[in-house]
KEKE-3310 file (N, C-alpha, C; in steps of 0.2 Angstrom, whole numbers, plus 5000, padded with zeros to 4 digits):
npx = (5020:5028:5044:5048:5058:5061:5066:5066:5074:5082:5080:5067:5066:5059:5064:5063:5065:5067:5072:5078:5084:5085:5090:5104:5104:5098:5085:5083:5072:5065:5052:5043:5031:5023:5014:5004:4993:4998:5001:5000:4985:4989:5001:5005:5010:5022:5027:5029:5038:5049:5052:5059:5069:5076:5085:5094:5106:5114:5119:5132:5135:5137:5132:5119:5116:5128:5138:5130:5128:5140:5142:5134:5120:5103:5089:5074:5059:5043:5028:5013:4996:4997:5010:5028:5039:5055:5067:5079:5089:5102:5118:5118:5130:5135:5127:5129:5132:5120:5114:5122:5120:5105:5104:5111:5104:5092:5097:5101:5097:5106:5103:5100:5099:5101:5100:5086:5080:5083:5076:5063:5060:5060:5049:5039:5038:5035:5022:5015:5017:5011:4998:4992:4995:4992:4981:4966:4973:4970:4960:4962:4964:4952:4942:4946:4944:4930:4925:4930:4929:4935:4945:4962:4964:4958:4967:4978:4993:5003:5000:4990:4991:5002:5008:5011:5022:5031:5032:5038:5049:5066:5066:5053:5054:5064:5058:5047:5054:5061:5050:5044:5052:5060:5068:5059:5047:5047:5049:5061:5064:5071:5075:5080:5095:5101:5108:5099:5104:5116:5110:5103:5113:5120:5109:5109:5122:5122:5110:5107:5112:5105:5095:5080:5065:5053:5038:5027:5011:4996:4984:4973:4958:4943:4933:4917:4901:4895:4880:4873:4871:4885:4890:4900:4903:4914:4922:4934:4949:4949:4951:4940:4925:4923:4917:4917:4915:4914:4914:4912:4922:4928:4943:4960:4962:4950:4937:4929:4937:4942:4930:4926:4936:4936:4923:4926:4934:4925:4917:4926:4938:4947:4943:4930:4923:4910:4907:4915:4911:4897:4896:4906:4908:4895:4885:4892:4895:4906:4924:4933:4932:4932:4934:4939:4948:4954:4962:4967:4975:4966:4948:4943:4941:4930:4931:4923:4925:4924:4927:4919:4912:4911:4897:4890:4880:4882:4872:4867:4878:4880:4867:4869:4880:4874:4864:4871:4877:4866:4861:4871:4870:4858:4856:4863:4880:4884:4892:4901:4906:4911:4921:4930:4935:4942:4951:4959:4964:4972:4981:4988:4993:5002:5010:5016:5024:5035:5045:5058:5060:5047:5042:5050:5044:5031:5031:5036:5025:5014:5020:5019:5006:5001:5007:5020:5018:5005:5004:5004:4992:4983:4978:4969:4960:4954:4949:4939:4928:4911:4897:4886:4893:4899:4887:4882:4893:4891:4878:4881:4890:4886:4877:4866:4867:4880:4888:4900:4901:4910:4908:4916:4917:4920:4927:4930)
npy = (5019:5006:4999:4982:4968:4950:4936:4919:4910:4894:4889:4894:4908:4923:4936:4952:4966:4984:4997:5013:5027:5040:5042:5041:5030:5015:5003:4989:4976:4964:4953:4943:4930:4929:4933:4939:4931:4918:4912:4902:4900:4900:4905:4919:4934:4931:4934:4947:4948:4942:4952:4960:4952:4949:4959:4957:4951:4939:4923:4924:4937:4948:4961:4969:4983:4990:4987:4991:5005:5010:5010:5020:5017:5014:5007:4997:4990:4981:4974:4965:4958:4949:4949:4951:4964:4969:4981:4991:5005:5012:5018:5015:5010:5002:4991:4977:4975:4976:4964:4954:4956:4954:4941:4933:4934:4928:4915:4910:4915:4922:4913:4914:4913:4925:4934:4932:4936:4949:4955:4951:4958:4971:4970:4967:4979:4988:4983:4986:5000:5005:4998:4996:5006:5018:5031:5025:5014:5001:4997:4989:4977:4974:4976:4967:4953:4954:4956:4945:4927:4914:4915:4919:4933:4938:4941:4955:4961:4963:4953:4942:4942:4948:4937:4927:4931:4932:4919:4913:4901:4897:4886:4887:4899:4896:4885:4893:4901:4892:4887:4897:4908:4908:4905:4901:4906:4920:4936:4945:4961:4974:4991:5006:5014:5003:4988:4976:4963:4962:4962:4950:4941:4944:4940:4927:4923:4927:4922:4910:4898:4896:4885:4877:4877:4867:4874:4879:4871:4879:4880:4889:4894:4899:4913:4912:4918:4933:4934:4941:4957:4963:4969:4979:4987:4998:5006:5019:5028:5041:5056:5059:5052:5037:5030:5014:5006:4991:4982:4967:4963:4959:4952:4958:4954:4952:4955:4966:4975:4987:4995:4995:5001:5014:5018:5020:5031:5040:5042:5047:5053:5067:5085:5088:5076:5065:5060:5069:5082:5082:5076:5082:5095:5101:5096:5095:5085:5077:5077:5072:5060:5045:5033:5018:5004:4988:4980:4967:4951:4940:4939:4955:4970:4984:4999:5011:5025:5037:5051:5058:5074:5083:5087:5078:5063:5045:5038:5048:5050:5037:5036:5046:5042:5030:5035:5041:5030:5023:5031:5031:5018:5017:5026:5031:5037:5052:5056:5066:5066:5053:5053:5063:5056:5046:5053:5058:5046:5042:5052:5050:5037:5039:5048:5041:5032:5040:5038:5027:5018:5015:5010:4998:4991:4990:4983:4970:4967:4966:4955:4945:4943:4939:4944:4954:4963:4967:4979:4989:4990:4996:5009:5009:5000:5006:5017:5011:5008:5010:5020:5011:5000:5005:5007:4994:4988:4995:4991:4978:4978:4987:4981:4978:4966:4963:4970:4975:4983:4994:5003:5015:5022:5036:5037:5048)
npz = (4829:4837:4835:4835:4840:4842:4851:4857:4869:4871:4884:4887:4889:4885:4874:4871:4860:4858:4848:4852:4847:4851:4864:4875:4883:4891:4895:4905:4907:4918:4918:4929:4929:4941:4955:4969:4968:4965:4977:4992:5002:5016:5016:5012:5004:4999:4986:4986:4996:4990:4980:4988:4993:4981:4980:4989:4987:4976:4969:4965:4967:4979:4982:4974:4970:4971:4960:4949:4951:4950:4936:4932:4934:4938:4948:4951:4958:4957:4964:4960:4960:4950:4944:4945:4943:4938:4935:4927:4923:4913:4906:4889:4883:4894:4895:4897:4910:4916:4911:4917:4931:4932:4927:4936:4947:4943:4941:4954:4971:4985:4996:5013:5031:5037:5027:5024:5036:5037:5026:5030:5041:5035:5027:5036:5043:5033:5031:5043:5043:5031:5030:5042:5051:5045:5040:5033:5027:5029:5020:5008:5014:5019:5009:4999:5004:5005:4992:4986:4987:4984:4975:4974:4974:4985:4995:4998:4989:4999:5008:5018:5032:5044:5051:5042:5035:5046:5049:5039:5032:5028:5019:5014:5007:4997:4990:4984:4976:4967:4961:4953:4949:4935:4919:4909:4914:4913:4905:4896:4892:4882:4880:4871:4866:4858:4849:4841:4838:4845:4858:4858:4857:4870:4878:4876:4880:4894:4900:4894:4899:4911:4919:4913:4922:4932:4933:4946:4947:4939:4948:4951:4959:4951:4953:4958:4951:4958:4968:4976:4985:4995:5011:5022:5037:5046:5059:5061:5067:5059:5048:5040:5033:5022:5007:4999:4985:4976:4960:4951:4937:4920:4914:4910:4897:4891:4878:4881:4889:4885:4883:4897:4903:4897:4902:4916:4915:4909:4920:4930:4926:4927:4929:4923:4922:4926:4939:4947:4943:4946:4960:4967:4963:4960:4969:4981:4990:4992:4996:4987:4974:4965:4951:4945:4937:4940:4931:4930:4927:4929:4930:4937:4947:4947:4954:4964:4973:4987:4997:5010:5013:5029:5031:5025:5025:5026:5020:5011:5003:4997:4990:4981:4973:4968:4960:4950:4944:4940:4930:4920:4916:4911:4901:4885:4882:4875:4859:4860:4873:4874:4864:4870:4881:4874:4867:4877:4883:4871:4870:4883:4881:4870:4876:4886:4879:4875:4885:4886:4896:4900:4889:4888:4900:4896:4884:4889:4897:4888:4880:4889:4891:4879:4865:4861:4850:4851:4857:4848:4844:4853:4854:4843:4847:4858:4851:4843:4851:4854:4859:4862:4867:4878:4886:4887:4894:4906:4910:4912:4923:4934:4943:4957:4964:4961:4968:4981:4996:5006:5021:5028:5042:5052:5068:5075)
capx = (5022:5034:5047:5049:5061:5060:5068:5065:5080:5081:5077:5061:5066:5057:5068:5060:5070:5065:5077:5076:5091:5084:5093:5110:5103:5094:5082:5083:5066:5063:5045:5041:5024:5021:5011:5001:4988:5001:5003:4995:4981:4992:5008:5004:5015:5029:5029:5031:5044:5054:5054:5065:5075:5080:5090:5098:5112:5113:5124:5139:5136:5134:5128:5116:5116:5135:5141:5126:5129:5147:5142:5129:5114:5098:5085:5068:5054:5036:5024:5006:4993:4998:5017:5033:5043:5061:5069:5085:5091:5110:5120:5118:5137:5136:5121:5131:5132:5113:5113:5126:5116:5099:5105:5114:5098:5088:5100:5100:5099:5110:5098:5103:5094:5103:5096:5079:5078:5084:5071:5057:5059:5058:5042:5034:5038:5031:5015:5013:5017:5006:4992:4990:4996:4991:4973:4963:4978:4968:4955:4964:4964:4945:4938:4948:4940:4923:4923:4932:4928:4939:4951:4968:4964:4955:4971:4982:4999:5007:4999:4984:4992:5009:5011:5013:5029:5035:5033:5041:5055:5071:5064:5047:5057:5068:5053:5044:5059:5062:5044:5041:5057:5063:5068:5053:5042:5049:5051:5067:5063:5076:5073:5085:5100:5104:5108:5096:5109:5120:5106:5101:5120:5121:5104:5111:5128:5121:5104:5106:5114:5101:5091:5073:5063:5046:5034:5021:5004:4992:4978:4970:4951:4940:4928:4910:4898:4892:4873:4869:4876:4888:4892:4904:4904:4919:4924:4941:4951:4951:4948:4934:4922:4924:4913:4921:4911:4918:4910:4916:4922:4932:4950:4964:4962:4943:4936:4926:4941:4942:4924:4925:4941:4933:4918:4929:4936:4919:4915:4930:4945:4947:4938:4924:4920:4903:4906:4918:4907:4891:4896:4911:4907:4888:4881:4897:4894:4912:4930:4935:4928:4936:4932:4945:4948:4960:4966:4970:4975:4960:4943:4945:4936:4928:4930:4920:4926:4923:4928:4913:4912:4908:4890:4887:4879:4884:4866:4867:4884:4878:4862:4871:4884:4870:4860:4875:4879:4860:4861:4875:4868:4851:4856:4869:4884:4884:4898:4907:4909:4915:4927:4934:4939:4946:4957:4963:4968:4977:4987:4992:4997:5007:5015:5020:5029:5041:5050:5061:5059:5040:5041:5052:5039:5024:5032:5036:5018:5011:5022:5017:4998:5000:5012:5022:5016:4999:5005:5003:4984:4980:4975:4964:4955:4950:4945:4934:4923:4905:4892:4882:4898:4899:4880:4882:4897:4888:4873:4883:4894:4883:4871:4865:4869:4887:4892:4902:4902:4913:4906:4922:4915:4925:4925:4932)
capy = (5012:5004:4993:4976:4962:4945:4929:4914:4905:4887:4888:4897:4915:4927:4942:4957:4972:4990:5002:5020:5031:5046:5042:5037:5026:5008:5000:4981:4974:4957:4952:4936:4928:4927:4938:4936:4926:4912:4910:4898:4904:4900:4907:4924:4939:4929:4937:4954:4947:4941:4958:4963:4947:4949:4964:4955:4947:4933:4917:4926:4945:4950:4967:4971:4990:4993:4987:4995:5012:5011:5011:5025:5014:5014:5001:4997:4984:4982:4967:4965:4951:4945:4949:4954:4967:4971:4985:4995:5010:5013:5020:5009:5007:4998:4987:4971:4975:4974:4957:4951:4956:4951:4934:4930:4933:4923:4909:4908:4920:4921:4911:4913:4915:4932:4938:4932:4940:4957:4957:4950:4964:4977:4969:4968:4986:4991:4980:4990:5007:5006:4995:4995:5012:5024:5031:5021:5009:4994:4996:4983:4971:4974:4975:4961:4947:4955:4955:4938:4922:4908:4917:4922:4940:4940:4945:4960:4959:4963:4947:4942:4944:4948:4931:4923:4933:4930:4912:4910:4898:4897:4881:4890:4904:4892:4882:4898:4904:4888:4885:4903:4912:4904:4909:4899:4910:4927:4940:4950:4966:4979:4997:5011:5015:4996:4985:4970:4957:4962:4961:4943:4938:4945:4936:4920:4923:4928:4919:4904:4892:4895:4879:4877:4874:4865:4879:4876:4871:4885:4878:4895:4893:4905:4916:4911:4925:4936:4934:4946:4962:4962:4976:4979:4993:4998:5012:5020:5034:5044:5062:5059:5045:5035:5024:5011:5001:4987:4978:4962:4964:4954:4952:4963:4951:4952:4960:4972:4978:4994:4999:4996:5006:5021:5019:5022:5038:5045:5044:5051:5056:5074:5089:5088:5070:5065:5060:5075:5087:5081:5075:5086:5103:5104:5094:5096:5079:5073:5081:5069:5054:5041:5027:5015:4997:4984:4978:4961:4946:4936:4944:4960:4974:4991:5003:5018:5027:5044:5054:5062:5080:5082:5088:5072:5057:5039:5037:5053:5048:5031:5037:5050:5038:5025:5039:5042:5024:5021:5036:5029:5011:5018:5031:5031:5043:5056:5055:5071:5064:5047:5055:5066:5051:5042:5057:5058:5039:5041:5056:5047:5031:5042:5052:5035:5029:5044:5035:5021:5013:5013:5005:4991:4988:4989:4977:4964:4965:4963:4949:4940:4942:4937:4945:4961:4967:4970:4986:4994:4990:4998:5015:5007:4996:5011:5021:5007:5007:5014:5022:5005:4996:5008:5005:4987:4987:4998:4987:4972:4979:4991:4978:4978:4960:4962:4975:4974:4990:4995:5009:5017:5027:5040:5037:5055)
capz = (4828:4840:4832:4840:4838:4847:4851:4863:4871:4872:4891:4887:4891:4879:4874:4867:4860:4855:4847:4853:4846:4854:4871:4876:4889:4889:4900:4905:4911:4918:4921:4931:4929:4948:4960:4975:4966:4965:4984:4995:5007:5022:5015:5008:5004:4997:4980:4988:5000:4985:4977:4992:4993:4975:4980:4995:4985:4972:4970:4964:4967:4986:4982:4968:4969:4970:4953:4945:4953:4947:4929:4931:4933:4943:4947:4956:4956:4960:4964:4959:4961:4944:4941:4949:4938:4940:4930:4928:4917:4913:4899:4884:4883:4900:4896:4899:4917:4918:4910:4922:4937:4931:4925:4942:4952:4940:4942:4961:4976:4991:5002:5020:5036:5038:5022:5025:5042:5036:5022:5033:5045:5031:5024:5041:5045:5028:5032:5048:5041:5025:5030:5049:5055:5041:5039:5027:5025:5029:5015:5004:5019:5021:5003:4995:5006:5004:4985:4983:4992:4983:4971:4978:4974:4991:4999:4995:4988:5005:5011:5022:5039:5046:5053:5036:5034:5052:5050:5033:5033:5022:5014:5010:5002:4992:4986:4980:4971:4961:4957:4949:4946:4930:4912:4906:4917:4913:4899:4896:4887:4882:4876:4871:4861:4857:4843:4843:4837:4851:4864:4858:4859:4877:4882:4876:4884:4901:4902:4890:4903:4917:4917:4912:4928:4932:4937:4950:4943:4940:4951:4954:4958:4948:4958:4956:4950:4964:4967:4981:4987:5002:5015:5028:5041:5051:5063:5062:5069:5052:5048:5036:5031:5015:5005:4994:4981:4970:4956:4947:4929:4917:4914:4905:4890:4888:4873:4884:4893:4883:4885:4904:4905:4895:4907:4922:4913:4909:4927:4935:4923:4925:4933:4919:4922:4928:4947:4950:4941:4950:4967:4971:4962:4960:4975:4986:4995:4993:4994:4981:4972:4960:4948:4942:4936:4942:4925:4932:4922:4929:4932:4942:4950:4946:4960:4964:4980:4988:5003:5012:5017:5036:5031:5021:5028:5022:5016:5005:4998:4993:4985:4975:4968:4964:4955:4944:4941:4936:4924:4915:4914:4908:4895:4881:4883:4869:4855:4862:4879:4873:4860:4874:4885:4870:4866:4883:4883:4866:4872:4888:4878:4866:4880:4889:4874:4875:4889:4884:4902:4900:4883:4890:4904:4892:4880:4893:4899:4882:4878:4894:4890:4872:4861:4862:4845:4852:4860:4843:4842:4859:4852:4838:4851:4862:4847:4840:4856:4853:4864:4864:4871:4885:4889:4888:4900:4912:4912:4915:4929:4939:4946:4964:4967:4959:4972:4988:4998:5012:5024:5032:5046:5056:5075:5078)
cpx = (5028:5037:5049:5053:5061:5064:5066:5071:5078:5078:5070:5060:5064:5061:5065:5064:5066:5071:5075:5083:5091:5087:5099:5110:5099:5091:5082:5077:5065:5057:5044:5034:5022:5019:5008:4996:4991:5003:4998:4992:4984:4999:5008:5009:5022:5031:5032:5038:5050:5056:5060:5071:5079:5085:5095:5105:5110:5119:5131:5140:5133:5130:5125:5117:5123:5138:5136:5127:5136:5147:5136:5122:5109:5093:5079:5064:5048:5032:5017:5003:4995:5006:5021:5038:5049:5064:5075:5086:5099:5112:5121:5125:5138:5131:5123:5131:5125:5111:5116:5122:5109:5099:5107:5108:5093:5090:5099:5101:5103:5105:5102:5098:5095:5099:5089:5077:5078:5078:5064:5055:5057:5051:5037:5033:5034:5023:5012:5012:5011:4999:4989:4990:4995:4983:4971:4968:4975:4962:4956:4963:4956:4941:4940:4944:4932:4921:4925:4931:4933:4945:4956:4968:4961:4960:4976:4989:5004:5006:4993:4985:5000:5012:5014:5020:5034:5037:5036:5048:5060:5069:5058:5050:5060:5063:5049:5048:5059:5056:5041:5047:5062:5063:5062:5047:5043:5050:5056:5065:5069:5074:5078:5089:5104:5104:5105:5100:5113:5116:5104:5107:5121:5116:5106:5117:5126:5115:5103:5107:5110:5096:5083:5070:5055:5043:5028:5015:5000:4985:4974:4962:4948:4934:4921:4906:4894:4884:4869:4874:4879:4890:4896:4905:4910:4920:4931:4943:4954:4948:4941:4931:4923:4918:4917:4917:4915:4913:4914:4916:4926:4939:4953:4963:4955:4942:4933:4930:4941:4936:4924:4930:4939:4927:4920:4931:4930:4917:4919:4937:4945:4942:4931:4920:4914:4903:4909:4914:4900:4892:4901:4909:4900:4885:4885:4895:4901:4918:4933:4932:4932:4933:4938:4944:4954:4965:4969:4970:4969:4955:4944:4939:4936:4927:4927:4921:4926:4924:4923:4915:4909:4900:4886:4886:4881:4878:4865:4872:4882:4873:4864:4875:4879:4866:4865:4877:4872:4859:4865:4874:4861:4851:4863:4873:4883:4891:4903:4910:4913:4921:4932:4938:4944:4952:4962:4968:4973:4983:4991:4996:5003:5013:5019:5025:5035:5046:5052:5060:5051:5039:5044:5047:5033:5025:5033:5029:5014:5013:5020:5010:4997:5006:5014:5019:5009:4999:5003:4996:4980:4975:4969:4958:4951:4946:4939:4928:4917:4901:4888:4887:4898:4893:4880:4887:4894:4883:4875:4887:4890:4876:4871:4869:4877:4891:4894:4904:4905:4911:4912:4920:4921:4923:4927:4926)
cpy = (5010:4998:4988:4971:4957:4939:4925:4910:4898:4885:4891:4904:4919:4934:4946:4964:4978:4995:5009:5024:5038:5047:5038:5031:5019:5006:4992:4980:4967:4956:4945:4935:4925:4933:4935:4931:4919:4909:4905:4902:4905:4903:4913:4929:4937:4932:4944:4953:4946:4947:4961:4958:4947:4954:4963:4951:4941:4928:4920:4934:4947:4956:4969:4978:4993:4993:4991:5003:5014:5013:5016:5022:5015:5009:5001:4991:4985:4975:4969:4958:4946:4944:4952:4957:4970:4975:4990:4999:5011:5016:5014:5006:5002:4993:4980:4970:4973:4967:4953:4950:4953:4943:4930:4929:4928:4916:4906:4914:4918:4919:4910:4915:4922:4936:4938:4936:4947:4959:4956:4956:4970:4976:4970:4975:4990:4989:4985:4997:5009:5004:4995:5002:5019:5024:5029:5016:5002:4993:4990:4977:4969:4972:4969:4954:4948:4954:4948:4933:4915:4910:4920:4930:4943:4942:4950:4958:4959:4957:4948:4944:4944:4941:4926:4925:4931:4923:4909:4907:4898:4892:4883:4894:4900:4889:4887:4900:4899:4885:4891:4907:4908:4907:4907:4902:4917:4930:4945:4955:4972:4985:5002:5011:5008:4993:4978:4964:4957:4960:4953:4939:4938:4941:4929:4919:4923:4923:4912:4898:4891:4890:4881:4874:4872:4871:4876:4876:4877:4882:4883:4894:4900:4907:4915:4918:4927:4937:4938:4951:4961:4969:4974:4986:4993:5005:5013:5027:5038:5051:5063:5052:5044:5030:5021:5005:4997:4982:4973:4964:4959:4955:4957:4960:4950:4957:4967:4976:4986:4998:5000:5001:5013:5023:5022:5030:5043:5047:5048:5053:5063:5078:5089:5081:5070:5065:5066:5081:5087:5081:5079:5093:5105:5102:5095:5091:5076:5078:5078:5062:5051:5035:5024:5007:4994:4982:4972:4956:4941:4941:4948:4964:4981:4994:5010:5020:5034:5045:5059:5068:5079:5083:5082:5066:5051:5038:5042:5051:5042:5032:5041:5046:5033:5029:5040:5036:5022:5025:5033:5022:5011:5022:5031:5037:5046:5055:5060:5068:5058:5049:5059:5062:5047:5046:5058:5051:5039:5046:5053:5041:5034:5045:5046:5032:5033:5041:5028:5016:5011:5008:4998:4988:4986:4983:4971:4962:4963:4956:4943:4938:4939:4938:4953:4966:4970:4977:4991:4994:4994:5004:5014:5004:5001:5015:5018:5006:5012:5015:5016:5001:4999:5006:4998:4985:4990:4994:4980:4972:4982:4988:4977:4972:4959:4967:4973:4981:4990:5002:5011:5023:5030:5040:5044:5059)
cpz = (4832:4837:4837:4836:4843:4846:4857:4863:4872:4879:4892:4888:4884:4880:4869:4866:4856:4854:4848:4852:4849:4861:4871:4881:4886:4896:4899:4910:4912:4922:4922:4931:4936:4952:4965:4974:4965:4971:4986:5001:5014:5022:5010:5009:5002:4991:4981:4992:4995:4981:4982:4993:4987:4975:4986:4993:4981:4973:4970:4965:4974:4986:4975:4966:4967:4963:4948:4945:4950:4940:4927:4931:4939:4943:4952:4954:4959:4959:4963:4961:4956:4943:4946:4943:4941:4934:4932:4922:4918:4906:4895:4883:4888:4901:4899:4906:4920:4917:4915:4929:4937:4931:4932:4947:4950:4942:4949:4966:4981:4997:5008:5025:5038:5033:5022:5031:5041:5032:5025:5038:5041:5029:5030:5043:5039:5029:5037:5046:5036:5026:5037:5053:5051:5040:5032:5024:5025:5024:5011:5008:5020:5014:4999:4997:5006:4997:4983:4989:4991:4979:4975:4978:4981:4996:4995:4994:4994:5009:5015:5029:5040:5048:5048:5034:5040:5052:5044:5034:5027:5017:5011:5005:4996:4987:4982:4975:4965:4958:4953:4946:4941:4923:4908:4909:4917:4906:4900:4891:4888:4878:4876:4865:4860:4850:4845:4843:4843:4857:4864:4860:4867:4881:4882:4880:4892:4904:4899:4894:4909:4915:4917:4919:4928:4936:4940:4946:4944:4942:4954:4953:4955:4953:4954:4955:4957:4963:4972:4984:4994:5004:5021:5031:5046:5053:5063:5064:5063:5052:5044:5034:5024:5013:4999:4991:4976:4967:4952:4940:4926:4918:4909:4898:4887:4883:4876:4888:4891:4884:4893:4906:4903:4900:4913:4921:4912:4916:4931:4932:4922:4928:4929:4919:4926:4936:4950:4949:4945:4957:4971:4970:4963:4967:4981:4992:4996:4992:4988:4980:4966:4957:4944:4941:4938:4936:4926:4927:4923:4931:4938:4945:4947:4952:4960:4972:4981:4996:5005:5015:5024:5036:5028:5025:5023:5017:5010:5000:4994:4988:4979:4970:4964:4959:4949:4940:4937:4930:4919:4912:4911:4902:4892:4882:4876:4866:4858:4868:4878:4869:4865:4878:4880:4868:4871:4884:4877:4868:4878:4886:4874:4870:4884:4885:4873:4879:4887:4890:4901:4894:4885:4895:4900:4888:4883:4895:4893:4879:4883:4893:4883:4867:4861:4856:4846:4855:4854:4841:4848:4857:4848:4842:4855:4857:4843:4845:4854:4859:4867:4868:4878:4889:4891:4894:4907:4915:4915:4922:4935:4941:4953:4967:4965:4963:4979:4990:5005:5015:5029:5036:5051:5063:5079:5080)
residu = (MET:ILE:ASN:ILE:GLN:LYS:GLN:THR:LEU:ALA:ASN:GLY:LEU:ARG:VAL:VAL:VAL:HIS:VAL:ASP:LYS:SER:THR:PRO:LEU:ALA:ALA:VAL:ASN:VAL:LEU:TYR:ASN:VAL:GLY:SER:LYS:ASN:GLU:GLN:ALA:ASP:LYS:THR:GLY:PHE:ALA:HIS:LEU:PHE:GLU:HIS:LEU:MET:PHE:GLY:GLY:SER:LYS:ASN:ILE:PRO:SER:TYR:ASP:THR:PRO:LEU:GLN:LYS:VAL:GLY:GLY:ASP:ASN:ASN:ALA:TRP:THR:SER:ALA:ASP:ILE:THR:ASN:TYR:TYR:LEU:THR:LEU:PRO:ALA:ALA:ASN:ILE:GLU:THR:GLY:PHE:TRP:LEU:GLU:SER:ASP:ARG:MET:LEU:GLU:LEU:ASP:PHE:SER:GLU:GLU:SER:LEU:GLU:VAL:GLN:ARG:LYS:VAL:VAL:ILE:GLU:GLU:PHE:LYS:GLN:ARG:TYR:LEU:ASN:GLN:PRO:TYR:GLY:ASP:ILE:PRO:LEU:LEU:ILE:SER:PRO:LEU:ALA:TYR:LYS:VAL:HIS:PRO:TYR:LEU:TRP:PRO:THR:ILE:GLY:LYS:GLU:ILE:SER:HIS:ILE:GLU:ASN:ALA:THR:LEU:ALA:ASP:VAL:LYS:ASN:PHE:PHE:TYR:SER:HIS:TYR:ALA:PRO:ASN:ASN:ALA:VAL:LEU:SER:VAL:SER:GLY:ASN:VAL:ASP:PRO:ASP:GLN:ILE:PHE:LYS:LEU:ALA:GLU:LYS:TRP:PHE:GLY:GLU:ILE:PRO:TYR:ARG:GLU:ILE:ALA:PRO:ASP:ASN:ILE:PRO:MET:GLU:PRO:GLU:GLN:THR:GLU:ALA:ARG:GLN:LEU:LYS:VAL:ASP:ARG:ASN:VAL:PRO:ALA:GLU:MET:ILE:HIS:LYS:VAL:PHE:HIS:ILE:GLY:SER:ARG:THR:ASP:ASP:ASP:PHE:TYR:SER:VAL:ASP:LEU:LEU:SER:ASP:ILE:LEU:SER:ASN:GLY:PRO:SER:SER:ARG:LEU:ILE:GLN:SER:LEU:VAL:LYS:GLU:GLN:GLN:LEU:PHE:SER:ASP:VAL:ASN:ALA:TYR:ILE:SER:GLY:ASP:HIS:HIS:PRO:GLY:LEU:PHE:THR:VAL:THR:GLY:ARG:LEU:LEU:PRO:THR:THR:THR:MET:GLU:GLN:ALA:GLU:ALA:ALA:ILE:ASN:LYS:GLU:LEU:ASP:ASN:ILE:ARG:ASN:ASN:GLN:VAL:ASN:ASP:TYR:GLU:LEU:GLN:LYS:VAL:LYS:ASN:LYS:ILE:GLU:SER:SER:LEU:VAL:PHE:SER:GLU:ILE:SER:PHE:LEU:ASN:LYS:ALA:MET:ASN:LEU:ALA:SER:PHE:GLU:LEU:LEU:GLY:LYS:ALA:GLU:ASN:ILE:ASN:GLU:GLU:ILE:HIS:LYS:TYR:GLN:ALA:VAL:LYS:ALA:GLN:ASN:ILE:LEU:ASP:SER:ALA:GLN:LYS:THR:PHE:ARG:HIS:GLU:ASN:CYS:SER:THR:LEU:TYR:TYR:HIS:SER:SER:LYS)
# end
């Protein structure tokens, strides 16, 4: 059971605290309720661009890293389709430095043409390296608009195309900041060797005077149900062919999230899982195969993907995957197989809670999705899933008309 204390400031900032006396350190995590799904279709990649801009100096602090490093701290951030997460760790005795740094960049960034140009170049280079010049890197750019037609999940976090970042103006950037980066659109979570009363006082001292802001309206169009299978074939200069199949599923907060997650684990979590046992070890059709879910805040995707061995044709690969998916949607899993993946999930959840930084991140995520206390119910919700729930999820998900397939051929 994770102990949790919470307060909400007058400006809407939610503050979550977990005390962990086993470490001399503390983690400060600021989670903003903004990701690539909050962008406009002709101005994509902004949430990820901001991940970089937030380290380029704020209103009163020209360098974010220098004062943090002086007190023995470290930091990083990441962006997804739904959220942008900033975190730092430092000795608990120096925690006020973290509050000072995070509050100043929540208040206002150092908006300048120079700062924008520096980070623009960094992001464009990342786009080229990770998505355009790396083998298989363009798969997100291909599969997202194949699976989605109206929801902004149809472009990846990096953005739809480089030109959107190239053409971003300082006015665009400022508007995006003041429309999303606000105390009333964020969760501040702290975990480590801290005193909750002191944390709430520091939160009020450093964040309390940041003004409440009007957040851009959430006019995100919901994706209509997919009614026919979709395919895309591409040729690329890659060493091995791949097949990439995605199926629409529900959101992270849906009741069947836990059964769908366990379904993905039954298929590919570990060497004894179905897809690896059958397709990699026994039939030797793939060098590797994987199944996973996106876990998005809005209805997301269940992915099944595999890298073909040179002797395997694309037709053989797809037929073999379909056979495994048909098997799990037509036959109930046995209790042993289900309990095995439940035990794996439980051990990974318990292990993740050893890290005070993981706890800070997870508490912020749960608070954003509902309430931080729900973190203590996770193991029970996984253990409550029955074999019939797995069968129901498989039958609902693995339908031919619900599938989009990318055939990634090698031109070598």
